[in-house]
N, C-alpha and C positions, 0 to 999 in steps of 0.2 A: 566593446558594448558586453555589457554583464551577462551574462546567463544564467537560469536557474540555478541558484545552488542546492542540490539535492537534501532532503532533511534526515539526515542518520539520528541509529538513535543514541541517545545522551549518554548512560549510563549503560557501562560494559555488563559489569556485572550484574544489574536486573535485564537485560536481555539474554544472555548466557543465559542465568535461569531458564528463560521463558523458553528457548529453543530447547534445552534439556526436557523440560516438563512437556512439550508436544511432542517432540519424537518419542517420549517413552511411552505414547498414546496410539502411534501409526501400527503396532501390530495386532491390535486388539478392536479394531473395529466394529467387531457385533455386538459388542454390551452399549446395549441402548441409555440414553441420556436424552437433554434437548438440543445438544447441539448438532451437526448436520453432516452426513455424507449419503447422499443418495443409495437404496438399492431397489430398483424399479420406482414404486409411489411412496415408499418408506422412507425414513432417515435413520442414518445411525452417527453417534457420535464419535470425533476423534476423541476426546476424554473418556478415560479406562472409570473414572469413578467420580462422585459427586463432590470429592475433596479437593481431586486433580480441577475440575472446573472452578471451584473457589479458589484456588491458589492462582490460576489462569487470570481470573476477574480481578484479584485483588493486585495482581501485576500490573494490568493494564489500568485501573487508576493510580496506580504509583506513577506509571511512565506517563500518563498525562499531566497529572500536578506538576512535575518535571519538567514536561517541555513547556508547561503553561509559565514556571518558575526564569526558564531560561529565555522566553519570548517576552517575559516582563521585566528581567534586568539584565539581561546580558547585553554589554555596551555594543555590540555588535548585531544584535536583536534585528532581524529585517523589519520589524513593527517599527515606524516613525516615534520616533522621540516625543512627539506631543500627541499621539491616540496612545503610548506607554504611561499616561498620566492616570488615564479610565480604564486601561486594561486590565483586567482578572484573570478571563481564563478564553480558550477558545469556546465554541459549540459544536458540541459533539454530540451524535446518536446515543443512546442508553448503548451500553456493554451487550453483545448478545453472539453467543459463542455459537452461534447458528451460521454465523459468517464467518467462522473460521474452518476451511476445508484444506481436503488435501487435493494437490495436483498435479498434473506430471508433464514435464518437458519434452517435447519432440523439436531435437535443435536442427538446425539447416545447417546441410554439409557445407553449403559453398551462401553465408548468407549473404541476401541481395544488399546492396548497397542503397541508401533511400537519403533523404532530408526530410526534415520535422520542422515545419512552421511556429516560429514562437508568438508570443501575445504582441510582439513589437513589430512583428511582420519579418523578421528575419529569418534564419535556416540554420540546422545546426545537422552535421553529419552524421547517420546513426547506421546502422545496419538490423535486418531482421534476423533475430539472433535464432527464433524459434516459437514455437506455439506452446501454451498451456492450456489443458483441459481438464475441466474438473466439473463438479456437478455442485450446485447452489440451490438449496431448496427443490430440489426434485427437478431442475432446468440444468439441461445439461449446456454449458457455454466454452467458451475458450477466449482466449487474451495474446494478441502475441506481444513478444517478446524483444524489446531492441537495447544493445550498446552502442552507446556514442563514441565515434569513431577514433576520438582521441583518449580512449580508454581502453584501444584494443591492446596495445604495446605493454604489458604489465604493469599499466598503473596500480599501486594497489589499494586504490579507492574506487577499482574498477567494481561495478554492481549490474545488476539487471533491473532493467528500465522496464515498469508495467503500468503506463497511464494510461486511463481510462474514463468515460464518459458513462452514465446510465440515466435510466429514467428518471432520475432524481436531479438531475442536471439544470440547472436553470433555476427550477421551483423552489429546492430544498438546499442543493449544495451547489458550489460553484458553478458556472455554466460552462466554463472551459474545459473542466475536468480536473479529475485528483489522481493519485499517483503512488504506487506501489513500489519497494525498492527490496531485492531479493539479493543474499549473497548466495553467490555459483555453488555448485557441488559435483558432485560426480555422479551420483545417482542416478540425478533426472528427477527427484522427487521433492517436491516443495510442500510447505503450508501458507497458504493464502488466509492472513491475515485481514479482511474487510475492515473490523475494527481500527486498524491502524492507517487505514487510506487515509491522506493528510491533502492539505492543499499547499499549492505552489506559493512561491515565495511572492510572484505579484499581486497575490489576493490581497498582503498586506501591505505593499508596497511597488506603485509603478515603476519607478525604476531597476526593476527587474524584469528579466525577459525571460520566459519561462513557455517550456515546450508544448505545442497541443496536441492533446491524443488524436492518432489518424484515425479517420472513417474506421478503420475494419476491426478498432477497439470501443465501438458504440455498443454498449449492452444495454438489451430490451430488459432485462431485470432492473427493478430496484434494488439497488444497493442502500439499504439506510442505516449503513455502519460505517463508522470513521467522523470524518470533519464534516460539519455542514458549513452554511455559509459566515464568512467574518463580519462581526457588525462593532 
């Protein structure tokens, strides 16, 4: 049975630039902007200048255009052939730098095994790899991070899987939840960019079987960023 094929970044050079850009701002969070990292009731940006923020926004828009092109034209696109005839672009929230935040991962020493139910009623083995803690618009939030058991033995495509639902689910975004993928690092410090929160492939095609975010990853906050419902 097909499982969800995670949506990877398509253009390596563009994403490498994006990572360098964000990391360059992590040490100077005291400079204010309209991005968001909470200090009490206030916010502070991970971007160190308006120019850096504009570069980020331009890269995000470029990424979205490239992704739409892939879904529209690639022979193995998950979008059905009959739907590709009228498909132009995905539905997104407007880019919002406030939804780019720093997070700290606390890894589980002995990650407990679990099974994650999929949209077709099957299940997939995983482990609770750890917990990400972050502040978004003044709210302290946490998301459990998972690794699939078939990616634990040196799989070069291994990644940290962060599925979630939030208060926009069903109403504005896919009811079963959206995903973020993270490349693991040694520091435990990560950038969560909810502008890149994406829908699983089963949104476009029921032939895919996609993991459903566990109950512990239901956020009370409204994540008005990233992909919206597919039409």
